[in-house]
Steps between C-alpha positions, in 0.01 A plus 500: 500500500451132593290589805285736293442239228407240762249742646348579160485133409300432813262778402461356151397165645254643751179630345290760677752576775530873435695705245830684556535849359634513142878556494643768273820457305776686687806388302609372161362145478742211485246218491230541234202283404331533161134411460489498117721402202521854360618626839767230517623597153513866605703419811752305292512768230608748768780273622319411822449129437736400781261662748203282402413249774160401364310495170190340350481163332460684169823701529728321253694783336788553508629147551633590846143576613417129482721444805324757722292342783130482403222678689203381288329733258186659352265485797663199663789656687668311782528748786694257715766491227487879466552558872770232520699687232527801735442761225581868542262574212232323296424641154156426359233629262282781629191290419604240763288658772451185709874434493575857607265462796664173600852643475392801706362266767842335516687829514684432173575808283382482139526701181200525265562503125298521177516296181215583261673757279848606390491791745428254782804291411729802483365627831555157656862505387539849646336415834688174548824683422425779746389263776776242459803720448530465123397843371784536246422156359129583481564831325728330247251221431212742454705714262601195298141380471379845396774524236412159360130587492580813300706296253224242457213744466330434170432765236209327327428554136197275543413404857400129497207369701633240744341238723716403800395178670649299782476139604636331190185343353207611289364257242215284623446726802195711554687763700824687425679721751616827347671806644289816506605864511559538875825309531870520423469279192275756335754771580780292351296430188429868445865589556598242237258654251199271528133548586309268733183352347357466853363841594339438839640681805609177668836327558376198305190360336364155429385479139355232273625364169217695336634819657844433350340463157310824550802694632710370209848594630793552265733330749444254785762488775470207740684528831580148616790508748725193480266322256670191361276445194440837326438318170187338639364837610563643153302211349210576731495864397513404133144369535380864518446526125417842358691698765765731351770380740447138401478573128826698522673244727529754779464277808792566733554276804723663762628245750746709703456464876498880527191558285250500788722626784467878553858562610814650345494245218188665355746659258553159338127470435510845340789381282292198394198715414715748306665217305163351403366832375819615327554174312158544343585850373237665717766728647767689310858405586 
């Protein structure tokens, strides 16, 4: 193993010196690297955290993940650190095409995963379980998530129109980032019994204050992971006079670290959405 890692490290440091053939995974991996926070959370949720030998700078949950050696993140991966960790397997998003090419050139096996929708997350859990020797754990986790989704599914008596934004600020800004219909947050909102005011077939849209006034949502949900001053954000949104959500005091700031991470903790975001809608009597108990 040491000789192989030394060889790969030399390759990582020498550009343009030829590419070895990609290596396929021929055994259950014992040394795993995660290239995204949601992947790290999935690995831990399956009881495989002890096998992680590398994770991104943004992988902070669970607490134990903070102690995993860092390999960079989001387009700035440190391949010297990756090779030095001697991984049996690297797990990454399927959109990371440049990273897949680089790992192939180094002969490091990798597993591609998805994250845009609920089905992607469940499939990621299944594939990581199958690949890493945790199929029973994966099956149990998937069943639990499906059961909880069924319990939280809203039966709307009056489906509210909801604006979901992210970034934690709005007032005084000319642009607001809002989730569209092609993303997991829209799926979660619909499961909870709400209706997205953004109708475009995009993961997110950038809209103006005037657009918010025109859309006139019944509820505004602001996703602001780890925000320390939610009261200030509420004050900013209260400047949107004439909007139903403001007039009815329906600005909800969600600060959980899980709100924008498409991993197993998506169920907590669904719980938050369901609570917001149920407490306003939009959904029958």
